[in-house]
MARBA-3410 file (N, C-alpha, C, O; in Angstrom, 1 decimal):
175
108.6,-72.9,-51.8,108.5,-71.4,-51.9,108.8,-71.0,-53.3,108.3,-70.0,-53.8 ~ 109.8,-71.7,-54.0,110.2,-71.3,-55.3,109.0,-71.4,-56.3,108.9,-70.7,-57.2 ~ 108.1,-72.4,-56.0,107.0,-72.5,-56.9,106.1,-71.3,-56.8,105.6,-70.8,-57.9 ~ 105.9,-70.8,-55.6,105.0,-69.6,-55.5,105.6,-68.4,-56.1,104.9,-67.5,-56.6 ~ 106.9,-68.3,-56.2,107.6,-67.1,-56.8,107.3,-67.0,-58.3,107.4,-65.9,-58.8
106.9,-68.1,-58.9,106.6,-68.0,-60.3,105.3,-67.2,-60.6,105.1,-66.7,-61.7 ~ 104.5,-67.0,-59.6,103.2,-66.4,-59.8,103.2,-65.0,-59.3,102.1,-64.5,-58.9 ~ 104.3,-64.3,-59.2,104.3,-62.9,-58.7,103.5,-62.0,-59.6,102.8,-61.1,-59.1 ~ 103.5,-62.2,-61.0,102.8,-61.3,-61.9,101.3,-61.5,-61.7,100.5,-60.6,-61.7 ~ 100.8,-62.8,-61.5,99.4,-63.0,-61.3,98.9,-62.4,-60.0,97.8,-61.9,-60.0
99.8,-62.4,-59.0,99.4,-61.8,-57.7,99.3,-60.2,-57.9,98.4,-59.6,-57.4 ~ 100.2,-59.7,-58.7,100.2,-58.2,-59.0,98.9,-57.9,-59.8,98.2,-56.9,-59.4 ~ 98.6,-58.7,-60.8,97.4,-58.5,-61.6,96.2,-58.5,-60.7,95.3,-57.7,-60.8 ~ 96.1,-59.6,-59.9,94.9,-59.7,-59.0,94.8,-58.5,-58.1,93.7,-58.0,-57.9 ~ 95.9,-58.1,-57.5,95.9,-56.9,-56.6,95.4,-55.6,-57.3,94.6,-54.9,-56.8
95.9,-55.4,-58.5,95.5,-54.2,-59.3,94.0,-54.3,-59.6,93.3,-53.3,-59.4 ~ 93.5,-55.4,-60.0,92.1,-55.6,-60.3,91.2,-55.4,-59.1,90.2,-54.7,-59.1 ~ 91.7,-55.9,-58.0,90.9,-55.7,-56.7,90.9,-54.3,-56.3,89.9,-53.8,-55.8 ~ 92.0,-53.6,-56.4,92.1,-52.1,-56.1,91.1,-51.4,-57.0,90.4,-50.5,-56.5 ~ 91.1,-51.7,-58.3,90.2,-51.0,-59.2,88.7,-51.3,-58.7,87.9,-50.4,-58.8
88.4,-52.5,-58.3,87.1,-52.9,-57.8,86.8,-52.0,-56.6,85.7,-51.5,-56.5 ~ 87.7,-51.9,-55.7,87.5,-51.1,-54.5,87.2,-49.7,-54.8,86.4,-49.1,-54.2 ~ 88.0,-49.1,-55.8,87.7,-47.7,-56.2,86.3,-47.6,-56.8,85.7,-46.6,-56.6 ~ 85.9,-48.6,-57.6,84.6,-48.6,-58.2,83.5,-48.6,-57.1,82.5,-47.9,-57.1 ~ 83.8,-49.4,-56.0,82.8,-49.5,-54.9,82.7,-48.2,-54.2,81.6,-47.8,-53.8
83.8,-47.4,-54.2,83.7,-46.1,-53.5,83.0,-45.1,-54.5,82.3,-44.2,-54.0 ~ 83.2,-45.2,-55.8,82.7,-44.2,-56.7,81.2,-44.5,-57.0,80.5,-43.6,-57.3 ~ 80.8,-45.8,-57.0,79.4,-46.2,-57.3,78.8,-46.8,-56.1,78.6,-48.0,-56.0 ~ 78.4,-45.9,-55.1,77.9,-46.5,-53.9,76.6,-47.2,-54.0,76.3,-48.1,-53.2 ~ 75.7,-46.9,-54.9,74.4,-47.6,-55.1,74.6,-49.1,-55.4,73.9,-49.9,-54.8
75.5,-49.4,-56.3,75.9,-50.7,-56.6,76.4,-51.5,-55.4,76.0,-52.6,-55.1 ~ 77.3,-50.8,-54.7,77.9,-51.3,-53.5,76.8,-51.7,-52.5,76.9,-52.8,-51.9 ~ 75.9,-50.8,-52.3,74.8,-51.1,-51.3,73.9,-52.3,-51.7,73.5,-53.1,-50.8 ~ 73.6,-52.4,-53.0,72.8,-53.5,-53.4,73.5,-54.9,-53.2,72.9,-55.8,-52.7 ~ 74.8,-54.9,-53.5,75.6,-56.1,-53.3,75.7,-56.4,-51.8,75.6,-57.5,-51.3
75.9,-55.3,-51.0,76.0,-55.5,-49.6,74.7,-56.0,-49.0,74.8,-56.7,-48.0 ~ 73.6,-55.6,-49.6,72.3,-56.1,-49.1,72.3,-57.6,-49.1,71.8,-58.3,-48.2 ~ 72.8,-58.2,-50.2,72.8,-59.7,-50.3,73.7,-60.3,-49.2,73.4,-61.3,-48.6 ~ 74.9,-59.7,-48.9,75.8,-60.2,-47.9,75.1,-60.1,-46.5,75.3,-60.9,-45.7 ~ 74.5,-59.0,-46.3,73.8,-58.8,-45.0,72.7,-59.8,-44.8,72.6,-60.3,-43.7
72.0,-60.1,-45.9,70.9,-61.1,-45.8,71.5,-62.5,-45.4,71.0,-63.2,-44.6 ~ 72.7,-62.8,-46.0,73.3,-64.1,-45.7,73.8,-64.1,-44.3,73.7,-65.1,-43.6 ~ 74.4,-63.0,-43.8,74.8,-62.9,-42.4,73.7,-63.1,-41.5,73.8,-63.8,-40.5 ~ 72.5,-62.4,-41.7,71.4,-62.5,-40.9,70.9,-64.0,-40.8,70.5,-64.5,-39.8 ~ 70.9,-64.6,-42.0,70.5,-66.0,-42.0,71.4,-66.9,-41.2,70.9,-67.8,-40.4
72.7,-66.8,-41.4,73.6,-67.6,-40.6,73.5,-67.4,-39.1,73.4,-68.3,-38.3 ~ 73.5,-66.1,-38.7,73.3,-65.7,-37.3,72.0,-66.2,-36.8,71.9,-66.7,-35.6 ~ 70.9,-66.1,-37.6,69.6,-66.6,-37.1,69.5,-68.1,-36.9,69.0,-68.5,-35.9 ~ 70.1,-68.8,-37.8,70.1,-70.3,-37.7,70.9,-70.7,-36.4,70.4,-71.5,-35.6 ~ 72.1,-70.1,-36.3,72.9,-70.4,-35.1,72.2,-70.0,-33.8,72.2,-70.8,-32.8
71.6,-68.8,-33.7,70.9,-68.4,-32.5,69.7,-69.3,-32.2,69.4,-69.6,-31.1 ~ 69.0,-69.7,-33.3,67.9,-70.6,-33.1,68.3,-72.0,-32.5,67.7,-72.5,-31.6 ~ 69.4,-72.5,-33.1,69.9,-73.8,-32.6,70.3,-73.7,-31.1,69.9,-74.5,-30.3 ~ 71.1,-72.7,-30.8,71.6,-72.5,-29.4,70.4,-72.2,-28.5,70.3,-72.7,-27.4 ~ 69.4,-71.4,-29.0,68.2,-71.1,-28.2,67.4,-72.3,-27.9,66.9,-72.5,-26.7
67.2,-73.2,-28.8,66.4,-74.4,-28.6,67.2,-75.3,-27.7,66.6,-75.9,-26.8 ~ 68.5,-75.5,-27.9,69.2,-76.4,-27.0,69.4,-75.9,-25.6,69.4,-76.7,-24.7 ~ 69.5,-74.6,-25.4,69.6,-74.0,-24.1,68.3,-73.6,-23.5,68.2,-73.2,-22.3 ~ 67.2,-73.7,-24.3,65.9,-73.4,-23.8,65.8,-71.9,-23.4,65.0,-71.5,-22.5 ~ 66.5,-71.0,-24.1,66.4,-69.6,-23.9,65.5,-69.0,-24.9,65.8,-68.9,-26.1
64.3,-68.5,-24.5,63.3,-67.9,-25.4,63.9,-66.7,-26.2,63.6,-66.5,-27.3 ~ 64.8,-66.0,-25.5,65.3,-64.7,-26.1,66.2,-65.1,-27.3,66.1,-64.4,-28.3 ~ 67.0,-66.2,-27.2,67.8,-66.6,-28.4,67.0,-67.2,-29.5,67.3,-67.0,-30.7 ~ 65.9,-67.9,-29.1,65.0,-68.4,-30.1,64.3,-67.2,-30.9,64.2,-67.3,-32.1 ~ 63.9,-66.2,-30.1,63.4,-65.0,-30.8,64.4,-64.3,-31.7,64.0,-63.9,-32.8
65.6,-64.1,-31.2,66.7,-63.5,-32.0,66.8,-64.3,-33.3,66.9,-63.8,-34.4 ~ 66.9,-65.7,-33.2,67.0,-66.5,-34.4,65.9,-66.3,-35.4,66.1,-66.1,-36.6 ~ 64.7,-66.3,-34.9,63.5,-66.0,-35.7,63.5,-64.6,-36.4,63.2,-64.4,-37.5 ~ 63.9,-63.6,-35.6,64.1,-62.3,-36.0,65.1,-62.2,-37.2,64.9,-61.5,-38.2 ~ 66.3,-62.8,-36.9,67.3,-62.7,-37.9,66.9,-63.5,-39.2,67.2,-63.0,-40.3
66.3,-64.6,-39.1,65.9,-65.3,-40.3,64.8,-64.6,-41.1,64.9,-64.5,-42.3 ~ 63.9,-64.0,-40.4,62.9,-63.2,-41.0,63.5,-62.0,-41.7,63.1,-61.7,-42.9 ~ 64.4,-61.3,-41.0,65.1,-60.1,-41.6,65.9,-60.5,-42.9,65.9,-59.8,-43.9 ~ 66.5,-61.7,-42.9,67.3,-62.2,-44.0,66.3,-62.4,-45.2,66.7,-62.0,-46.4 ~ 65.2,-63.0,-45.0,64.3,-63.2,-46.1,63.7,-61.9,-46.6,63.5,-61.7,-47.9
63.4,-61.0,-45.8,62.9,-59.7,-46.2,63.9,-59.0,-47.1,63.6,-58.5,-48.2 ~ 65.1,-58.9,-46.7,66.2,-58.3,-47.5,66.4,-59.0,-48.8,66.6,-58.4,-49.8 ~ 66.5,-60.3,-48.7,66.8,-61.2,-49.9,65.7,-61.2,-50.9,66.0,-61.1,-52.1 ~ 64.5,-61.3,-50.5,63.4,-61.5,-51.5,62.5,-60.3,-51.8,61.8,-60.3,-52.8 ~ 62.6,-59.3,-50.9,61.8,-58.1,-51.2,62.6,-57.1,-51.9,63.1,-56.2,-51.2
62.8,-57.3,-53.2,63.8,-56.5,-53.9,63.4,-55.0,-54.0,64.3,-54.2,-54.4 ~ 62.1,-54.7,-53.8,61.7,-53.3,-54.0,62.0,-52.5,-52.7,61.8,-51.3,-52.7 ~ 62.5,-53.1,-51.7,62.8,-52.4,-50.5,63.9,-51.4,-50.7,64.9,-51.7,-51.4 ~ 63.6,-50.2,-50.3,64.6,-49.1,-50.6,65.8,-49.3,-49.7,65.8,-49.9,-48.7 ~ 66.9,-48.7,-50.1,68.2,-48.7,-49.4,68.0,-48.1,-48.0,68.6,-48.6,-47.0
67.2,-47.1,-47.9,67.0,-46.5,-46.6,66.3,-47.4,-45.7,66.5,-47.4,-44.5 ~ 65.3,-48.2,-46.3,64.6,-49.2,-45.5,65.5,-50.2,-45.0,65.4,-50.7,-43.8 ~ 66.5,-50.6,-45.8,67.5,-51.6,-45.4,68.3,-51.1,-44.1,68.5,-51.8,-43.2 ~ 68.6,-49.8,-44.1,69.3,-49.2,-43.0,68.4,-49.2,-41.8,68.9,-49.6,-40.7 ~ 67.2,-48.9,-41.9,66.2,-48.9,-40.8,66.0,-50.4,-40.3,65.9,-50.6,-39.1
66.0,-51.3,-41.2,65.9,-52.7,-40.8,67.1,-53.2,-40.1,67.0,-53.9,-39.0 ~ 68.3,-52.8,-40.5,69.5,-53.1,-39.8,69.5,-52.5,-38.4,69.9,-53.1,-37.4 ~ 69.1,-51.2,-38.4,69.0,-50.5,-37.1,68.1,-51.2,-36.1,68.4,-51.5,-35.0 ~ 66.9,-51.6,-36.6,65.9,-52.3,-35.7,66.5,-53.6,-35.3,66.3,-54.0,-34.1 ~ 67.1,-54.3,-36.2,67.7,-55.6,-35.9,68.8,-55.4,-34.8,68.8,-56.2,-33.8
69.6,-54.4,-34.9,70.7,-54.2,-34.0,70.1,-53.9,-32.6,70.6,-54.4,-31.6 ~ 69.1,-53.0,-32.6,68.5,-52.6,-31.3,67.8,-53.8,-30.6,68.1,-54.1,-29.4 ~ 67.0,-54.5,-31.3,66.3,-55.7,-30.8,67.3,-56.8,-30.4,67.2,-57.4,-29.3 ~ 68.2,-57.1,-31.2,69.2,-58.1,-30.9,70.0,-57.7,-29.7,70.3,-58.5,-28.8 ~ 70.4,-56.4,-29.6,71.2,-56.0,-28.5,70.4,-56.1,-27.2,70.9,-56.5,-26.2
69.1,-55.6,-27.2,68.3,-55.7,-26.0,68.1,-57.1,-25.6,68.1,-57.4,-24.4 ~ 67.9,-58.0,-26.5,67.6,-59.4,-26.2,68.9,-60.1,-25.7,68.8,-61.0,-24.9 ~ 70.1,-59.6,-26.2,71.3,-60.2,-25.6,71.5,-59.7,-24.2,72.0,-60.5,-23.3 ~ 71.1,-58.5,-23.9,71.2,-58.0,-22.5,70.2,-58.8,-21.6,70.6,-59.1,-20.5 ~ 69.0,-59.0,-22.1,68.0,-59.8,-21.3,68.6,-61.3,-21.1,68.5,-61.8,-20.0
69.2,-61.8,-22.2,69.7,-63.2,-22.0,70.8,-63.2,-21.0,71.0,-64.1,-20.2 ~ 71.7,-62.1,-21.0,72.7,-62.0,-20.0,72.2,-62.0,-18.6,72.7,-62.6,-17.7 ~ 71.1,-61.2,-18.5,70.4,-61.2,-17.1,69.9,-62.5,-16.7,70.0,-62.9,-15.5 ~ 69.3,-63.3,-17.6,68.8,-64.6,-17.3,70.0,-65.5,-16.9,69.9,-66.2,-15.9 ~ 71.0,-65.5,-17.7,72.2,-66.3,-17.4,72.9,-65.9,-16.1,73.4,-66.8,-15.4
72.9,-64.6,-15.8,73.6,-64.1,-14.6,72.9,-64.6,-13.4,73.5,-64.9,-12.3 ~ 71.5,-64.7,-13.5,70.7,-65.2,-12.3,71.1,-66.7,-12.1,70.8,-67.2,-11.0 ~ 71.6,-67.4,-13.1,72.0,-68.8,-13.0,73.5,-68.9,-12.6,74.1,-69.9,-12.8 ~ 74.1,-67.8,-12.2,75.5,-67.7,-11.7,76.5,-68.0,-12.9,77.4,-68.7,-12.7 ~ 76.2,-67.5,-14.0,77.1,-67.7,-15.2,77.8,-66.4,-15.6,77.2,-65.3,-15.4
79.0,-66.5,-16.1,79.7,-65.3,-16.5,79.1,-64.7,-17.8,79.0,-65.5,-18.8 ~ 78.7,-63.5,-17.8,78.0,-62.9,-19.0,78.5,-61.5,-19.4,77.8,-60.8,-20.1 ~ 79.7,-61.1,-18.9,80.1,-59.8,-19.2,80.2,-59.5,-20.7,79.8,-58.4,-21.2 ~ 80.8,-60.4,-21.5,80.9,-60.2,-22.9,79.5,-60.1,-23.6,79.3,-59.3,-24.5 ~ 78.6,-61.0,-23.2,77.3,-60.9,-23.8,76.6,-59.6,-23.5,75.9,-59.0,-24.4
76.7,-59.1,-22.3,76.2,-57.8,-21.9,76.8,-56.7,-22.7,76.1,-55.9,-23.2 ~ 78.1,-56.7,-22.8,78.8,-55.7,-23.6,78.4,-55.7,-25.0,78.2,-54.7,-25.6 ~ 78.3,-56.9,-25.6,77.9,-57.0,-27.0,76.5,-56.5,-27.2,76.2,-55.8,-28.2 ~ 75.6,-56.7,-26.2,74.2,-56.2,-26.3,74.2,-54.7,-26.2,73.4,-54.0,-26.9 ~ 75.0,-54.1,-25.3,75.1,-52.6,-25.2,75.6,-52.0,-26.5,75.1,-51.0,-26.9
76.7,-52.6,-27.0,77.3,-52.0,-28.2,76.3,-52.1,-29.4,76.1,-51.1,-30.1 ~ 75.7,-53.3,-29.6,74.7,-53.4,-30.7,73.5,-52.4,-30.5,73.1,-51.8,-31.5 ~ 73.0,-52.3,-29.3,71.9,-51.3,-29.1,72.3,-49.9,-29.4,71.6,-49.1,-30.0 ~ 73.5,-49.5,-28.9,74.0,-48.1,-29.1,74.2,-47.8,-30.6,73.8,-46.8,-31.1 ~ 74.9,-48.7,-31.3,75.1,-48.5,-32.7,73.8,-48.5,-33.5,73.6,-47.7,-34.4
72.8,-49.4,-33.1,71.5,-49.4,-33.7,70.8,-48.1,-33.5,70.1,-47.6,-34.5 ~ 70.9,-47.5,-32.4,70.2,-46.2,-32.1,70.9,-45.1,-32.9,70.2,-44.2,-33.5 ~ 72.2,-45.1,-33.0,72.9,-44.1,-33.9,72.4,-44.2,-35.3,72.1,-43.2,-35.9 ~ 72.4,-45.4,-35.8,71.9,-45.6,-37.2,70.5,-45.2,-37.4,70.1,-44.7,-38.4 ~ 69.6,-45.5,-36.4,68.2,-45.1,-36.5,68.0,-43.6,-36.6,67.2,-43.2,-37.4
68.8,-42.8,-35.8,68.6,-41.4,-35.9,69.4,-40.7,-36.9,69.2,-39.6,-37.3 ~ 70.5,-41.4,-37.5,71.3,-40.8,-38.6,71.5,-41.9,-39.7,72.6,-42.4,-39.8 ~ 70.4,-42.2,-40.4,70.5,-43.2,-41.4,71.5,-43.0,-42.5,72.1,-43.9,-43.1 ~ 71.8,-41.7,-42.8,72.8,-41.4,-43.9,74.2,-41.9,-43.4,74.9,-42.4,-44.2 ~ 74.4,-41.8,-42.1,75.7,-42.3,-41.6,75.8,-43.8,-41.8,76.8,-44.4,-42.1
74.7,-44.5,-41.5,74.6,-45.9,-41.7,74.9,-46.3,-43.1,75.7,-47.3,-43.3 ~ 74.3,-45.7,-44.1,74.6,-46.0,-45.5,76.0,-45.7,-45.9,76.7,-46.5,-46.5 ~ 76.5,-44.5,-45.5,77.8,-44.1,-45.9,78.9,-45.0,-45.2,79.9,-45.4,-45.8 ~ 78.6,-45.3,-44.0,79.5,-46.2,-43.2,79.6,-47.6,-43.8,80.7,-48.2,-43.9 ~ 78.5,-48.2,-44.3,78.5,-49.5,-44.9,79.4,-49.5,-46.2,80.2,-50.3,-46.4
79.1,-48.5,-47.0,79.9,-48.4,-48.2,81.4,-48.2,-48.0,82.2,-48.8,-48.6 ~ 81.7,-47.3,-47.0,83.1,-47.0,-46.7,83.8,-48.2,-46.2,84.9,-48.6,-46.6 ~ 83.2,-48.9,-45.2,83.8,-50.1,-44.6,84.1,-51.2,-45.7,85.2,-51.8,-45.7 ~ 83.1,-51.5,-46.5,83.3,-52.5,-47.5,84.4,-52.1,-48.5,85.2,-52.9,-48.8 ~ 84.3,-50.9,-48.9,85.3,-50.4,-49.9,86.7,-50.5,-49.4,87.7,-50.9,-50.0
86.9,-50.0,-48.1,88.2,-50.1,-47.5,88.7,-51.5,-47.3,89.9,-51.7,-47.4 ~ 87.8,-52.4,-46.9,88.2,-53.8,-46.8,88.7,-54.4,-48.1,89.8,-55.0,-48.1 ~ 88.0,-54.1,-49.2,88.4,-54.6,-50.5,89.7,-53.9,-50.9,90.6,-54.6,-51.5 ~ 89.8,-52.6,-50.7,91.1,-51.9,-51.1,92.3,-52.5,-50.3,93.3,-52.7,-50.9 ~ 92.1,-52.8,-49.0,93.2,-53.3,-48.2,93.6,-54.7,-48.8,94.8,-55.0,-48.9
92.6,-55.5,-49.1,92.9,-56.8,-49.7,93.7,-56.7,-51.0,94.6,-57.5,-51.2 ~ 93.3,-55.8,-51.9,94.0,-55.6,-53.1,95.4,-55.1,-52.9,96.3,-55.6,-53.6 ~ 95.6,-54.2,-52.0,97.0,-53.7,-51.7,97.8,-54.8,-51.1,99.0,-54.9,-51.4 ~ 97.2,-55.7,-50.4,98.0,-56.9,-49.9,98.5,-57.7,-51.0,99.6,-58.2,-51.0 ~ 97.7,-58.0,-52.0,98.1,-58.8,-53.2,99.3,-58.1,-53.9,100.2,-58.7,-54.4
99.2,-56.8,-54.1,100.2,-56.0,-54.7,101.5,-56.1,-53.9,102.6,-56.4,-54.5 ~ 101.4,-56.0,-52.6,102.6,-56.1,-51.8,103.2,-57.5,-51.9,104.4,-57.7,-52.0 ~ 102.3,-58.5,-51.9,102.8,-59.9,-52.0,103.5,-60.1,-53.3,104.5,-60.9,-53.3 ~ 103.0,-59.5,-54.4,103.6,-59.8,-55.7,105.0,-59.3,-55.7,105.9,-59.9,-56.3 ~ 105.3,-58.1,-55.1,106.6,-57.6,-55.0,107.5,-58.5,-54.2,108.7,-58.6,-54.5
107.0,-59.0,-53.1,107.8,-59.9,-52.3,108.1,-61.2,-53.0,109.3,-61.6,-53.0 ~ 107.1,-61.7,-53.7,107.4,-62.9,-54.5,108.4,-62.7,-55.6,109.2,-63.5,-55.9 ~ 108.3,-61.5,-56.3,109.2,-61.2,-57.3,110.7,-61.1,-56.8,111.6,-61.6,-57.4 ~ 110.8,-60.4,-55.6,112.2,-60.3,-55.1,112.7,-61.6,-54.6,113.9,-61.9,-54.7 ~ 111.8,-62.5,-54.1,112.2,-63.8,-53.7,112.7,-64.6,-55.0,113.6,-65.4,-54.9
111.9,-64.5,-56.1,112.3,-65.2,-57.3,113.6,-64.8,-57.8,114.4,-65.6,-58.2 ~ 113.9,-63.5,-57.7,115.2,-63.0,-58.2,116.3,-63.5,-57.2,117.4,-63.8,-57.6 ~ 116.0,-63.5,-55.9,117.0,-64.0,-54.9,117.3,-65.5,-55.0,118.4,-65.9,-54.9 ~ 116.2,-66.3,-55.3,116.4,-67.7,-55.4,116.9,-68.1,-56.7,117.5,-69.2,-56.9 ~ 116.7,-67.3,-57.7,117.3,-67.6,-59.0,116.5,-68.3,-59.9,116.9,-68.6,-61.0
END
């Protein structure tokens, strides 16, 4: 523990820089959305590959379709750089609605096989509902994405600042 206390200033510096980045993310939302687009594409790709693997192994066409849908969406977001930010929101909305509906269908198929599917059904309902909200209120989708990312980064930075003060007080206490 004594070794970590030597780095209280570095922790403070990292925290301050991360808080500055978070504030920039809030102040410059267009930049935030472009960066977020790349992360969303990566998320779609990972989710798609996983759904495809599980779909093939379980022979569930709906999961195979979800996997293909997610992988296609990831490539559209990643490589079609001229797509507008509002198009990204509609794409996310469509993905959420289709993904949610297909999860509900998958749950129905699995329930007919006497399997527990309450969480899968709930996930499908939530995804579909949020997708519909974003479809009808795309501004909320954009603003929500920026706000959530910015708050997450801000929280992370504040954690580092808090940690630096803890490490500094431990350093003084340990001598």
